[in-house]
C-alpha angles and dihedrals in degrees: 000000000000090000090051092052093047090049092049092050092048095049090046091053091050092050096046098042107016097054096053090043091053093045096046105031111022098038126051121209105251126230106250129200102199099165114138092244093052095044093049091047093054093044091052087054091053095250140101122244112276114270096017093111092050091049091050090051093051091048091049091052092051090046093054090046092051094047091050090051089053090049091051091048092050093049093046090052091049091048092049092051092049094237129102118235115266093217134024104204092173091063118198093009092058092044089052090049091051091051091049092051092045090052096049108028111026135061120269090256092057093053095039117127120203113268121219113296115278094005117176128212127172115248123210114274090238094059111135128203116256112259097227107071140145108238121230126224095283143339120273129218116289116252121199118243119247123246091264097049127237129332121224118217135181136203122194120202111192135167099071113170119258109280089357133122096183120123112232124222090255091055091051089051090051090052094056095086089044091055090049092048094049093044093052105033113021120096118231093242095051106096123221113226118211118187124187126207139187136196123259097264119105138016116333093226093050091046090054090052091047092050090050090054090052092051091047091050092054091044092050091051091050092051091049091052097042096043118180093354094060113130119224111292122202122191133202134182113217095178111194096329096100104047120169116242112254095351124140121251089255091056091048091057095078149125123226117206116195121186139155129232130202116215116232114256117255114253116244106247092210096051096074113112122229114265096029094108117081123194114256100012116134121245114239141151117262113262108252091216097050117101116253111268095010120141113269095017090114130034130196128242124266115255095248095050127063122218094271095052123099119228114225117241110198116214120207128188116278096041097291119150127195104209133184114267139177125203141124108298100018109056112191092346130132135273125203123230139152120247110226125200097223120093118247115191118223114260122251117269093256091055096053116095130174111269122245122224124348109350125170122238116243105277113240118241115254089225090057089058091051093051095047092047090054092046096050112012093174092066132058115233120245096253112033116189113219113192112217092184095068097097096303134292128244122214128198136166136069092291095055097091092050091049090051091050089056090057092049091048091055091047096053093047100043123118096190118131121251091022123213119252121228116199119197133172115241096241092052090047090055091049094051101034103024125248096277096049092044091054089048091053091052090054095051127083111242127143092200103062123046121185109207123199091244144343092274091056091045090054090048090054091050091048089051092049090047090055089054093060108105122245138180127262137153093254095054120118121240094252120097135197115274092224134041117249118276116261112243125216125188117204109188147121108255117229130195093253094060104030095099093048092046092051090050092048094051091046090050093044098043089102096028102063105269121136133169137209104193124200099225141021117327129189094226092060139321133195129189117223122203126216092266092051097257117140102235101177134011140174117274091260089057097039092120089065095062107123094019119131126243107189115226134211123214122233095248094055092050091046089055091052092049092047089057091061119097118260120260116266117209114236123178106222118230116262117251113225116202118189117196099159103097113343114017109240140157131216129179111204102324096327120099112225126209114215118224095221131056088213089060091066091049093047092048091052091046093052089046089057089051105046093165092060135254137226121255092243092052093047096049092044091053098044104034107018093159096055120090112256095252095052092043092052090050091051090051093051092045090051094051088046089056090052091050094048091048090056092048093047089069093048093245099104118100135172091253097045106050120167094227122032131194117213131162091353091304129112121214142155113267106253090198090062108026132065117194125195089216091059092049090052093047090051090056091046092050090052090053095044095050097045118090091209131030119230131195093262092054090050092051093047092050094045090051093046095052096040104123090004116189128186122264108277087349098175096050136083097218105152093207091052095066093076092052090044094055094042093051092046091051091050093050092047093049092049092051093047092049094049090046092055090054098044137079119270098263093048091042091053091054092047093048091048087056090048094056089046090055094048115020091185098051109125093190095053094046093046092052093047094048091048091049091051090051092048088056090046090244099141092162091058091046093050093047091050090049093050092051091049093048091048092051093050091048089062089062095039095254136125133219117267119265095247091057092047088050091056092053093043091054090053093049 
C-alpha cells in the first residue's frame, strides 16, 4: 500500500510538472506550412509536412495534462463532498488521481486496498483489545500467548449482490477456515472486527445502512458457527467511504473480517514424564477445545517419529485427508477421512471411549499449520498438510515404496462416500507391492484402487473419469448430482513418453479433482524419504517439510488387508445402443436413457460419425464453430460427462467399460461397449461395395438394413451433419441400384422401391423403377411412380427429366 501511494504521487508529479516542462522547454513549436499546395506536395511524395509530428506531440502532451487536471478536480470535489464518484469517465487518469488524493488527503483506511485473502501480519505483542466491543454468547477458555505475541489476520468476502446483504454459499465456504482458525487460536478477549462496504452507487446514508447489514450478516454467521466459544464481535458499516482504487463494483461490495490468533506454546521436551509414550500411538497436537486432562486430548508420537518430528498429512482433492494412524495391522500407516468445514466440539470425558480397530487421528487444520509455521519457522508443525493436488508430487529414496503402500492401505480400507479412486499401472504395482500382492489386488473387488495394464491405459482412465465430472452450461437441466465427483489419484512412475500428457492432465485436473503421487523426481516438487520415513531432502518449495515423518507400511501388512477384501465377481455390462438414423436416442440394455444435455445428443451423433476418433479441436470446430475455443471445449467435456453419467445411472458403467474413451489425443465411442445402428448399416454397405457379385444373402442383409431407413440425425439441425447425411444417402442408393441391376425382376422391383423411398428426388432410381414396371406391362405402377416423383419435385420447384417424361408419354 505504501509503495502504491509513493508510485501514485511520483506519477502525478511527473504529469503535472513534467508534461508542461517537456512541452515548453524541451520542445519548440515548429514553423508549419499548412497551405493546400504544400500539404498536397508532401502527401504526393509519401511524407507529412515538416514539423507536423512535433506539433502533434506537443498538443498531445497538453491534452494529457489538461485531462489529468480535470481528473484531479473531479476527485477533489468528490472527496470534499464525502462521496465517491459513481463513474470515472477519464479511466486510468481518474483512478490515478483518486489514488493520489487518497494517499495525501485521506486516512489510511480510506485509501486502503484489499490485501490478498486471509493475509497474515504479525501484530505487536503489546496490542490491546479495543474497549468498545459487542460481547458474544459466552467467554471461551483462555489460551496463552506465544513467545512472539499475536498474529493479525484478515479475510475479505466480496461479490455481494446489488442492494443485498445475504451471504452466498461460496462466502460461507470461504469462511470455514476462518471459523476453524478463530475457534482454535483466538483468545476470548480478542475481539473480531467485521466491516461492511458498498460501492459508490446510491445515497450515502442508505449505503452506510446497507454496509452495516452486511457486516451484521457476517457476524451472525460467525456466531452461529462458533457457538458458545465465540469471541466478542464488533461490526461497523463504512458505506462508500473506503472504496478500493480501480476495483469493480462487485469487489467494492464486500465485508472485511479482521481477527487475531495466538500461536500455541511449544511443549517443553524435557517435561514429559516417563511412561507417557505408548508404542504405536499417532503423534498429534492437543485439541484446543478439549478439556484439560480429558481422555483423548493428547496423543502419543508414532514409533518412527520423535517428539520434534512432524507427521505428514496428505491432502487429496475433495477435502480428503490421509492422516497418521496406529492400530493392529497397520502400524504407523494412514487412515482416510474427509475434512469438513463445520466445527465439531470435543466430547466430554465420560463420552470418550478407546477406539476399536483402525481409527484415524483427528486431521489437523491446514490453517493451524500456517499459523505455527509463521510463529516458529525453524520448526515443522506436528501435522503438516501436504497437498497432492498441486500439480503432482514426486517421491524418491528407500522409504518411498513403504510410504506409497500406506496410501494404498488407506484407500482399500476407507468407508468414505464417494470414495477416492487410485489408478496405478501394473508394472508400478508390482514394484511397490511385489508381484504376488499386485496379482492379489487385481483379483479382489475394490472400487478405490484400479490396476491398469500400463501408464497409457491409466491416463486414459483418468481422462475418462475427468470427462464424467459435471460442469455448467446453458443447456443443462436444473437437476444436479447427489454426490460430488470422486477425487482421482494417479500413482505411477513417469516416463519420457507420457510426461507431456501427464503434465497436461494434471494442469487440466487441478480444479477437477485429479492428484498424482509419482514414483520418481517430478518438476512440480520432489521429496526424498528415508528408510525410517523421514523426509531427508526436498525441493525449495517444500523445504519446510525436511525432517517430517511419512509413516510407511510393509508389504505383508498391506497383503493381509488386500486378502481380506472380497473376490471379484464377473459381471457383463449392459450393451449401450446408440441410434443416430432418424431421431438420436440412447438405450442401455433394454432401458431408454434421457440425456441431461442437448449437446450430449449432438456429441454422441458426431462421435458415431467418426468411429476412428477425433481430436478435441476438430470436434469443437465442426460442431460449434462460432463458440470461442474455451467454451466449446467445455461444452464437449460437459456433453461426454452427461453420456458417462447416463451410463452410470443404470448401474452398467464401470471403470473399464467407459462410453467415451480418450486415446492418443483422440476421443471416440468405445466399440467394446457401444453398438450404433449407423455402424451396422455401414458394415452392410461395405460388404456390398467390396463384393464383385451380389448374392442372395447380401441382398437380404441390405434390404433388412435399409427397411424403414431414416436419414442420419434426421430430426436435428446440426450443420456439420448435412455432409454425412448426403454421403450416407448416396451410398445406400448406389448399393440398392447395384443389387437391383444384378437381381431378377421381382427382387429388383423391391430394391428399387426401397431406393425411391430412401431418396424421393433420385432421377436414376425413379427412371429404373418406371422402366421396370413398363417391362412388366404394369403401366399403372409406372404412372403412379411418375406422379409421386413429379409431386416430390414440385415441392422443390423442379420438374422430371425429359427421358422420364418420354417413357410416360410413350405409354400414354
